[in-house]
Structure formats: C-alpha cells, structure tokens
C-alpha angles and dihedrals in degrees: 000000000000113000117229104262090225090065090054090055095042091053094046093244086134127040130178100052104155101177111032094182093055101035101046108083130181093267108007145022122253114231127199135236104242106157132021127199130195113229111228123229090238120130118278113212125185136167135147089274095058148302142250112211128213114263118258134201127192111259105221124225120232127219117239101224093208097056103019091232124132120235138186111221106212120188121198107301145076122293134181111244129198132187126209083227106107124200134200106191111206131213110283093030137087131179139218135193129222127178121246111259095244091065092042088055092052099048100263118123136175128212132192142160125250116287101230129208104276096032113137119182151084115300107263131181144157115259112214113197103191109168114039147310118330136191114209121183119230112261093023114152103249106166149357133247117216121198116209133183112258136184095217123198093212140341121275113248103161140128097282094069110102141164123272111271095027135099116230091245089066090072115103088231120046 
C-alpha cells in the first residue's frame, strides 16, 4: 500500500522539499535533479567479496545567457543523477522511484534500486537518455519517490548510506 506523502514529510522521512505545492503529489513526492555525474568507462568489478565502482566526474551545468538559467546538456547515454532531497527510510517502510511522465515521453528514463528500511541518503538514480540531446535545468523535478508499507526482515546498513549534502562516491568505501 502506498503511504500518503504528507506522512513521509511530517515524520521527517524526507528533507529538502523546496516547493511543497509543486512537489507533493497525490501518491508520491516529486524530487529534483540537482547534480549530474558522468559515469566513466573504467572497469566495474563486483563479487560477493566486494566491488570496484566505475569512476564518476561531476557533469557541470552551463548558463543560458538569454534566460540566466543553468542547464545540463545531456547527450545520448547514461548519467548518475542526485537530488538534494534526502530520505531516512524507517522500519516498516520501503521506497521506490519512478520517472515523471514528461521525461518518459521524451525517451529519458531513470532507474534505481529499492530503498530499503534503514536507508539514509540523498535520492540517487541513473538517468538514461535514449533518443537525442536534452537540456535539463538545474532543480527540475525529474521523478517521484513512493513510500510503501513493508515487513522488513532487518534494517539496511550498507555502503549506500551517506550523510546529507554528500554523494555516495565521496565515501572512503564504495
């Protein structure tokens, strides 16, 4: 069952909402795109003993001189996205991300894993630009987070947890 998004905000499961009227939806909370990272073409290695992540580098936004707005110029490819929206998923709750339909209809998708009970960190996701060049303004609402009731077996305490204001890659261990 979806949990009313107002409950998530009232209980501080979500922080960093900057425009309550626009971001709170009937069944979810819109989150913004606030940082973009290029994913390097380095080797990714994973086993049950550990992982070595691909390198990332911040993809800088560029100011449009006409409007004064800042945009990321994204070519076809996959990028690592991060929102300033921070979540602290409590026991008995999990969360899922979905893309806003305007992006879906323009060949841009986001993917992410399940946000388990116990996860603490900024909303992060992969941005898949499948069709052609795109300009996305900084702070644009790109997706929605949905909180659902969950009978969890234990609390997540893994490597993806990170402090507010940081990207997961800033941790000493990835």
